[in-house]
DSSP file (Angstrom, degrees, kcal/mol; ACC not computed):
  #  RESIDUE AA STRUCTURE BP1 BP2  ACC     N-H-->O    O-->H-N    N-H-->O    O-->H-N    TCO  KAPPA ALPHA  PHI   PSI    X-CA   Y-CA   Z-CA
    1    1 A M     >        0   0    0      0, 0.0     4,-1.5     0, 0.0     5,-0.1   0.000 360.0 360.0 360.0 -42.8   94.9  -48.8   24.8
    2    2 A I  H  >  +     0   0    0      1,-0.2     4,-2.2     2,-0.2     5,-0.2   0.879 360.0  56.9 -66.6 -36.0   97.7  -48.5   22.3
    3    3 A L  H  > S+     0   0    0      1,-0.2     4,-2.7     2,-0.2    -1,-0.2   0.865 102.7  55.4 -62.6 -35.5   95.4  -50.0   19.7
    4    4 A D  H  > S+     0   0    0      2,-0.2     4,-2.3     1,-0.2    -1,-0.2   0.902 108.4  47.6 -63.2 -40.7   92.9  -47.2   20.3
    5    5 A Y  H  X S+     0   0    0     -4,-1.5     4,-2.4     2,-0.2    -2,-0.2   0.897 112.3  49.3 -67.3 -39.4   95.6  -44.6   19.6
    6    6 A I  H  X S+     0   0    0     -4,-2.2     4,-2.4     2,-0.2    -2,-0.2   0.926 112.6  47.3 -65.4 -43.7   96.8  -46.4   16.5
    7    7 A L  H  X S+     0   0    0     -4,-2.7     4,-2.6     1,-0.2    -2,-0.2   0.891 111.6  50.9 -64.5 -39.0   93.2  -46.6   15.2
    8    8 A A  H  X S+     0   0    0     -4,-2.3     4,-2.6    -5,-0.2    -1,-0.2   0.907 110.4  49.6 -63.8 -40.6   92.6  -43.0   16.0
    9    9 A A  H  X S+     0   0    0     -4,-2.4     4,-2.4     2,-0.2    -2,-0.2   0.909 112.2  47.6 -65.3 -41.3   95.8  -42.0   14.1
   10   10 A I  H  X S+     0   0    0     -4,-2.4     4,-2.4     2,-0.2    -2,-0.2   0.924 114.0  46.9 -65.1 -43.8   94.7  -44.1   11.1
   11   11 A A  H  X S+     0   0    0     -4,-2.6     4,-2.4     2,-0.2    -2,-0.2   0.904 113.7  47.7 -65.9 -40.9   91.2  -42.6   11.1
   12   12 A I  H  X S+     0   0    0     -4,-2.6     4,-2.3     2,-0.2    -1,-0.2   0.895 111.7  50.7 -66.7 -39.6   92.5  -39.0   11.5
   13   13 A L  H  X S+     0   0    0     -4,-2.4     4,-2.2     2,-0.2    -2,-0.2   0.906 110.9  49.2 -63.9 -40.8   95.0  -39.6    8.7
   14   14 A G  H  X S+     0   0    0     -4,-2.4     4,-2.1     2,-0.2    -2,-0.2   0.906 110.8  49.8 -63.3 -41.8   92.2  -40.9    6.5
   15   15 A G  H  X S+     0   0    0     -4,-2.4     4,-2.3     2,-0.2    -2,-0.2   0.872 108.5  53.7 -63.3 -37.1   90.1  -37.9    7.3
   16   16 A F  H  X S+     0   0    0     -4,-2.3     4,-2.6     2,-0.2    -2,-0.2   0.921 108.6  48.3 -63.4 -43.9   93.1  -35.6    6.5
   17   17 A F  H  X S+     0   0    0     -4,-2.2     4,-2.2     2,-0.2    -2,-0.2   0.886 111.4  50.1 -64.9 -37.9   93.4  -37.2    3.1
   18   18 A C  H  X S+     0   0    0     -4,-2.1     4,-2.2     2,-0.2    -1,-0.2   0.894 110.9  50.1 -65.5 -38.6   89.7  -36.9    2.4
   19   19 A F  H  X S+     0   0    0     -4,-2.3     4,-2.7     2,-0.2    -2,-0.2   0.917 110.1  49.7 -63.4 -43.5   90.0  -33.2    3.5
   20   20 A V  H  X S+     0   0    0     -4,-2.6     4,-2.5     2,-0.2    -2,-0.2   0.881 109.5  52.3 -63.5 -38.0   92.9  -32.7    1.1
   21   21 A A  H  X S+     0   0    0     -4,-2.2     4,-2.1     2,-0.2    -1,-0.2   0.925 111.7  45.8 -63.9 -43.6   90.9  -34.3   -1.7
   22   22 A G  H  X S+     0   0    0     -4,-2.2     4,-1.8     1,-0.2    -2,-0.2   0.900 113.2  49.3 -65.4 -40.3   88.0  -32.0   -1.1
   23   23 A L  H  X S+     0   0    0     -4,-2.7     4,-2.7     1,-0.2     5,-0.3   0.880 109.8  52.5 -65.6 -37.8   90.3  -29.0   -0.9
   24   24 A G  H  X S+     0   0    0     -4,-2.5     4,-2.2     2,-0.2    -2,-0.2   0.896 108.4  49.6 -65.0 -40.4   92.0  -30.0   -4.1
   25   25 A V  H  < S+     0   0    0     -4,-2.1    -1,-0.2     1,-0.2    -2,-0.2   0.868 116.2  44.3 -65.0 -35.0   88.6  -30.3   -5.9
   26   26 A L  H  < S+     0   0    0     -4,-1.8    -2,-0.2    -5,-0.2    -1,-0.2   0.891 124.8  28.3 -75.4 -40.5   87.7  -26.8   -4.6
   27   27 A R  H  < S+     0   0    0     -4,-2.7    -3,-0.2    -5,-0.1    -2,-0.2   0.714  89.7  99.7-102.2 -22.8   91.0  -25.0   -5.3
   28   28 A L     <  -     0   0    0     -4,-2.2     6,-0.1    -5,-0.3    -4,-0.0  -0.374  64.2-137.7 -74.4 149.8   92.8  -26.6   -8.2
   29   29 A P  S    S+     0   0    0      0, 0.0     2,-0.3     0, 0.0    -1,-0.1   0.684  73.6  55.6 -83.9 -19.4   92.4  -24.9  -11.6
   30   30 A D  S  > S-     0   0    0      1,-0.1     4,-2.5    66,-0.1     5,-0.2  -0.839  71.8-129.4-123.5 151.0   91.9  -27.6  -14.1
   31   31 A V  H  > S+     0   0    0     63,-0.3     4,-2.1    -2,-0.3     5,-0.1   0.871 110.9  50.0 -65.0 -36.4   89.4  -30.5  -14.5
   32   32 A L  H  > S+     0   0    0      2,-0.2     4,-1.8     1,-0.2    -1,-0.2   0.893 112.4  45.9 -70.0 -39.1   92.2  -33.0  -15.0
   33   33 A I  H  > S+     0   0    0      2,-0.2     4,-2.1     1,-0.2    -2,-0.2   0.888 112.9  50.6 -70.9 -38.8   94.1  -31.9  -11.9
   34   34 A R  H  X S+     0   0    0     -4,-2.5     4,-2.5     1,-0.2    -2,-0.2   0.906 108.9  52.1 -62.1 -41.9   90.9  -31.8   -9.8
   35   35 A M  H  X S+     0   0    0     -4,-2.1     4,-2.3     1,-0.2     5,-0.3   0.894 108.2  51.3 -62.3 -40.3   90.1  -35.3  -11.0
   36   36 A H  H  X S+     0   0    0     -4,-1.8     4,-2.3     1,-0.2     5,-0.4   0.921 111.0  47.9 -62.7 -44.6   93.6  -36.5   -9.9
   37   37 A A  H  X>S+     0   0    0     -4,-2.1     4,-1.2     1,-0.2     5,-0.8   0.909 113.0  47.6 -64.5 -42.0   93.2  -35.0   -6.5
   38   38 A S  H  X5S+     0   0    0     -4,-2.5     4,-0.6     3,-0.2     5,-0.3   0.891 116.6  41.7 -70.1 -37.7   89.8  -36.4   -5.9
   39   39 A T  H  X5S+     0   0    0     -4,-2.3     4,-1.4    -5,-0.2     5,-0.2   0.927 120.2  38.6 -78.4 -43.3   90.6  -39.9   -7.0
   40   40 A K  H  X5S+     0   0    0     -4,-2.3     4,-2.0    -5,-0.3     5,-0.2   0.982 125.9  32.2 -73.0 -57.0   94.0  -40.4   -5.4
   41   41 A A  H  X5S+     0   0    0     -4,-1.2     4,-2.6    -5,-0.4     5,-0.2   0.873 120.0  52.3 -71.5 -35.9   93.6  -38.7   -2.1
   42   42 A G  H  X<S+     0   0    0     -5,-0.8     4,-2.4    -4,-0.6     5,-0.2   0.908 111.2  46.3 -66.6 -41.5   89.9  -39.5   -1.7
   43   43 A T  H  X S+     0   0    0     -4,-1.4     4,-2.4    -5,-0.3    -2,-0.2   0.910 114.3  48.0 -67.1 -42.3   90.5  -43.2   -2.3
   44   44 A L  H  X S+     0   0    0     -4,-2.0     4,-2.3    -5,-0.2    -2,-0.2   0.923 113.4  47.7 -64.4 -43.9   93.4  -43.3    0.1
   45   45 A G  H  X S+     0   0    0     -4,-2.6     4,-2.1     2,-0.2    -2,-0.2   0.919 113.4  46.8 -63.8 -44.4   91.5  -41.5    2.8
   46   46 A S  H  X S+     0   0    0     -4,-2.4     4,-2.4     1,-0.2    -1,-0.2   0.895 111.7  52.2 -64.6 -39.7   88.4  -43.7    2.4
   47   47 A G  H  X S+     0   0    0     -4,-2.4     4,-2.2    -5,-0.2    -2,-0.2   0.907 109.3  49.0 -63.0 -42.3   90.6  -46.8    2.5
   48   48 A L  H  X S+     0   0    0     -4,-2.3     4,-2.2     2,-0.2    -2,-0.2   0.904 111.5  48.9 -65.1 -41.0   92.4  -45.7    5.7
   49   49 A I  H  X S+     0   0    0     -4,-2.1     4,-2.2     1,-0.2    -2,-0.2   0.918 111.8  49.4 -64.8 -41.9   89.1  -45.0    7.4
   50   50 A L  H  X S+     0   0    0     -4,-2.4     4,-2.5     2,-0.2    -2,-0.2   0.862 108.9  52.8 -65.7 -35.4   87.7  -48.3    6.4
   51   51 A I  H  X S+     0   0    0     -4,-2.2     4,-2.3     2,-0.2     5,-0.2   0.920 109.2  49.4 -64.1 -43.2   90.8  -50.1    7.6
   52   52 A A  H  X S+     0   0    0     -4,-2.2     4,-2.3     1,-0.2    -2,-0.2   0.902 111.8  48.7 -62.5 -40.8   90.4  -48.4   11.0
   53   53 A V  H  X S+     0   0    0     -4,-2.2     4,-2.4     2,-0.2     5,-0.3   0.920 111.0  50.2 -64.4 -43.7   86.7  -49.4   11.1
   54   54 A A  H  X S+     0   0    0     -4,-2.5     4,-2.0     1,-0.2     5,-0.3   0.900 113.8  44.4 -63.6 -41.1   87.6  -53.0   10.2
   55   55 A I  H  < S+     0   0    0     -4,-2.3    -1,-0.2     2,-0.2    -2,-0.2   0.881 112.5  52.8 -70.8 -37.2   90.3  -53.3   12.9
   56   56 A F  H  < S+     0   0    0     -4,-2.3    -2,-0.2    -5,-0.2    -1,-0.2   0.941 117.7  34.4 -64.8 -47.8   88.1  -51.6   15.5
   57   57 A F  H  < S-     0   0    0     -4,-2.4    -1,-0.2    -5,-0.2    -2,-0.2   0.830  82.9-166.1 -80.1 -30.7   85.1  -53.9   15.1
   58   58 A A     <  +     0   0    0     -4,-2.0     2,-0.4    -5,-0.3    -3,-0.1   0.811  36.4 140.5  49.9  37.9   87.2  -57.0   14.4
   59   59 A D     >  -     0   0    0     -5,-0.3     4,-2.8     1,-0.1     5,-0.3  -0.883  59.4-129.3-109.4 142.3   84.1  -58.9   13.1
   60   60 A T  H  > S+     0   0    0     -2,-0.4     4,-2.4     1,-0.2     5,-0.2   0.897 108.6  48.6 -59.2 -42.6   84.3  -61.2   10.1
   61   61 A A  H  > S+     0   0    0      2,-0.2     4,-2.2     1,-0.2    -1,-0.2   0.909 113.7  46.4 -65.2 -41.6   81.4  -59.5    8.4
   62   62 A T  H  > S+     0   0    0      2,-0.2     4,-2.5     1,-0.2    -2,-0.2   0.908 113.0  48.9 -68.0 -42.1   82.7  -56.0    9.0
   63   63 A I  H  X S+     0   0    0     -4,-2.8     4,-2.7     2,-0.2     5,-0.2   0.911 111.4  50.5 -63.8 -42.1   86.2  -56.9    7.8
   64   64 A T  H  X S+     0   0    0     -4,-2.4     4,-2.5    -5,-0.3    -2,-0.2   0.918 112.3  46.3 -62.5 -44.1   84.8  -58.6    4.7
   65   65 A R  H  X S+     0   0    0     -4,-2.2     4,-2.4     2,-0.2    -2,-0.2   0.900 113.1  49.5 -65.9 -39.9   82.6  -55.5    3.8
   66   66 A A  H  X S+     0   0    0     -4,-2.5     4,-2.4     2,-0.2    -2,-0.2   0.930 113.1  45.8 -65.7 -44.5   85.5  -53.1    4.4
   67   67 A V  H  X S+     0   0    0     -4,-2.7     4,-2.6     2,-0.2     5,-0.2   0.913 113.4  50.1 -64.8 -41.8   87.9  -55.1    2.2
   68   68 A A  H  X S+     0   0    0     -4,-2.5     4,-2.3    -5,-0.2    -1,-0.2   0.897 111.9  48.1 -63.3 -39.4   85.3  -55.5   -0.5
   69   69 A T  H  X S+     0   0    0     -4,-2.4     4,-2.4     2,-0.2    -2,-0.2   0.901 111.3  49.8 -67.7 -40.7   84.6  -51.7   -0.4
   70   70 A I  H  X S+     0   0    0     -4,-2.4     4,-2.6     2,-0.2    -2,-0.2   0.929 112.3  47.6 -63.6 -45.0   88.3  -50.9   -0.5
   71   71 A L  H  X S+     0   0    0     -4,-2.6     4,-1.8     1,-0.2     5,-0.2   0.906 110.8  52.1 -62.2 -40.8   88.8  -53.2   -3.5
   72   72 A F  H  X S+     0   0    0     -4,-2.3     4,-2.7    -5,-0.2     5,-0.3   0.914 111.2  47.0 -61.4 -42.8   85.8  -51.7   -5.2
   73   73 A L  H  X S+     0   0    0     -4,-2.4     4,-2.3     1,-0.2    -2,-0.2   0.915 111.4  50.7 -64.9 -42.6   87.2  -48.2   -4.7
   74   74 A F  H  < S+     0   0    0     -4,-2.6    -1,-0.2     1,-0.2    -2,-0.2   0.799 116.7  41.5 -67.3 -27.4   90.6  -49.2   -6.0
   75   75 A I  H  X S+     0   0    0     -4,-1.8     4,-0.8    -5,-0.2    -2,-0.2   0.897 122.0  36.3 -84.5 -43.4   89.1  -50.8   -9.1
   76   76 A T  H  X S+     0   0    0     -4,-2.7     4,-2.8    -5,-0.2     5,-0.2   0.810 104.1  66.4 -86.0 -29.7   86.5  -48.1   -9.9
   77   77 A A  H  X S+     0   0    0     -4,-2.3     4,-2.4    -5,-0.3     5,-0.2   0.925 104.0  43.9 -62.8 -46.8   88.2  -44.9   -9.0
   78   78 A P  H  > S+     0   0    0      0, 0.0     4,-2.3     0, 0.0    -1,-0.2   0.898 115.5  49.1 -65.2 -36.8   90.9  -45.0  -11.7
   79   79 A V  H  X S+     0   0    0     -4,-0.8     4,-2.3     2,-0.2    -2,-0.2   0.929 112.9  46.8 -66.3 -44.0   88.5  -46.1  -14.4
   80   80 A A  H  X S+     0   0    0     -4,-2.8     4,-2.4     1,-0.2     5,-0.2   0.903 112.3  50.3 -64.2 -40.8   86.0  -43.3  -13.5
   81   81 A A  H  X S+     0   0    0     -4,-2.4     4,-2.5    -5,-0.2    -1,-0.2   0.902 110.3  50.3 -64.3 -40.3   88.8  -40.8  -13.4
   82   82 A H  H  X S+     0   0    0     -4,-2.3     4,-2.4     1,-0.2    -2,-0.2   0.922 112.0  46.8 -63.5 -43.4   90.0  -41.9  -16.8
   83   83 A M  H  X S+     0   0    0     -4,-2.3     4,-2.4     2,-0.2    -2,-0.2   0.886 112.6  49.2 -68.8 -38.1   86.5  -41.7  -18.3
   84   84 A I  H  X S+     0   0    0     -4,-2.4     4,-2.4     2,-0.2    -2,-0.2   0.929 113.4  47.2 -65.1 -44.7   85.9  -38.2  -16.8
   85   85 A G  H  X S+     0   0    0     -4,-2.5     4,-2.4     2,-0.2    -2,-0.2   0.891 112.4  49.6 -63.3 -39.9   89.2  -37.0  -18.1
   86   86 A R  H  X S+     0   0    0     -4,-2.4     4,-2.5    -5,-0.2    -1,-0.2   0.910 111.8  47.8 -65.7 -42.4   88.6  -38.5  -21.5
   87   87 A A  H  X S+     0   0    0     -4,-2.4     4,-1.9     2,-0.2    -2,-0.2   0.897 112.7  49.3 -65.8 -39.4   85.1  -36.9  -21.7
   88   88 A A  H  <>S+     0   0    0     -4,-2.4     5,-2.3     2,-0.2     4,-0.4   0.912 113.2  46.6 -65.8 -41.7   86.5  -33.5  -20.6
   89   89 A F  H ><5S+     0   0    0     -4,-2.4     3,-0.9     1,-0.2    -2,-0.2   0.919 114.3  46.7 -66.5 -43.8   89.3  -33.6  -23.2
   90   90 A R  H 3<5S+     0   0    0     -4,-2.5    -1,-0.2     1,-0.2    -2,-0.2   0.810 108.8  54.5 -70.0 -30.0   87.0  -34.7  -26.0
   91   91 A S  T 3<5S-     0   0    0     -4,-1.9    -1,-0.2    -5,-0.2    -2,-0.2   0.524 116.5-112.7 -84.1  -2.7   84.4  -32.1  -25.3
   92   92 A G  T < 5 +     0   0    0     -3,-0.9    -3,-0.2    -4,-0.4    -2,-0.1   0.794  46.7 176.6  83.3  29.0   87.0  -29.4  -25.4
   93   93 A V      < -     0   0    0     -5,-2.3    -1,-0.2    -6,-0.2     2,-0.1  -0.505  40.6-107.8 -64.8 129.1   87.1  -28.2  -21.8
   94   94 A P        -     0   0    0      0, 0.0   -63,-0.3     0, 0.0     2,-0.2  -0.389  35.9-143.1 -64.6 132.3   89.8  -25.6  -21.6
   95   95 A L        -     0   0    0     -2,-0.1     2,-0.3   -65,-0.1   -65,-0.1  -0.565  24.9 -92.6 -94.0 159.4   92.9  -26.9  -19.8
   96   96 A W        -     0   0    0     -2,-0.2     2,-0.5     1,-0.0    -1,-0.1  -0.538  40.6-148.0 -71.9 129.0   95.1  -24.9  -17.5
   97   97 A R        -     0   0    0     -2,-0.3     2,-0.2     4,-0.0    -1,-0.0  -0.866  12.6-166.3-104.6 131.3   98.0  -23.4  -19.3
   98   98 A T     >  -     0   0    0     -2,-0.5     4,-2.1     1,-0.1     5,-0.1  -0.675  33.7-113.0-108.3 166.1  101.3  -22.9  -17.6
   99   99 A R  H  > S+     0   0    0     -2,-0.2     4,-2.8     1,-0.2     5,-0.2   0.864 116.1  58.1 -65.4 -35.0  104.3  -20.8  -18.7
  100  100 A L  H  > S+     0   0    0      1,-0.2     4,-2.1     2,-0.2    -1,-0.2   0.916 107.9  45.3 -63.2 -42.7  106.3  -24.0  -19.3
  101  101 A E  H  > S+     0   0    0      2,-0.2     4,-2.0     1,-0.2    -1,-0.2   0.904 113.1  50.6 -67.0 -40.6  103.8  -25.3  -21.8
  102  102 A D  H  X S+     0   0    0     -4,-2.1     4,-1.3     1,-0.2    -2,-0.2   0.919 113.4  45.2 -63.9 -42.5  103.6  -22.0  -23.5
  103  103 A G  H  X S+     0   0    0     -4,-2.8     4,-1.9     1,-0.2    -1,-0.2   0.860 110.7  53.7 -68.7 -35.6  107.3  -21.7  -23.8
  104  104 A A  H  X S+     0   0    0     -4,-2.1     4,-1.8    -5,-0.2    -1,-0.2   0.887 105.4  53.1 -68.0 -37.8  107.7  -25.3  -25.0
  105  105 A S  H  <>S+     0   0    0     -4,-2.0     5,-2.4     1,-0.2     4,-0.4   0.858 109.4  49.5 -67.6 -32.2  105.2  -24.8  -27.8
  106  106 A E  H ><5S+     0   0    0     -4,-1.3     3,-0.7     1,-0.2    -1,-0.2   0.885 110.6  49.5 -71.8 -37.9  107.2  -21.8  -29.1
  107  107 A K  H 3<5S+     0   0    0     -4,-1.9    -2,-0.2     1,-0.2    -1,-0.2   0.817 108.8  52.7 -70.5 -29.0  110.5  -23.6  -29.0
  108  108 A L  T 3<5S-     0   0    0     -4,-1.8    -1,-0.2    -5,-0.2    -2,-0.2   0.546 115.3-116.0 -83.2  -6.3  109.0  -26.6  -30.9
  109  109 A G  T < 5       0   0    0     -3,-0.7    -3,-0.2    -4,-0.4    -2,-0.1   0.763 360.0 360.0  80.4  26.2  107.7  -24.3  -33.6
  110  110 A R      <       0   0    0     -5,-2.4    -4,-0.2    -6,-0.2    -5,-0.1   0.430 360.0 360.0 -96.9 360.0  104.1  -25.0  -33.1
């Protein structure tokens, strides 16, 4: 019974992180910041949900698939985010400008 509550908490926490990732993609102003939100929170949320599934079913095949999927996400998400950010920067996508950046460029004489 206690294990059910722990698994429910892990799955809900994973769902929350996935929700935050989706909300970040929707609401954040810049492509680089959106990319950060989607890769970090989305990967963590998916990993937590997969951990809950692996513990719930407790089958060797399911655990193996969940671990392989988590490793795949941890390996590919940063690489994909880097490539998307690099492509956005090179293609000249306008970045979000803050007051701090504007003030710093004036102080540096640029």
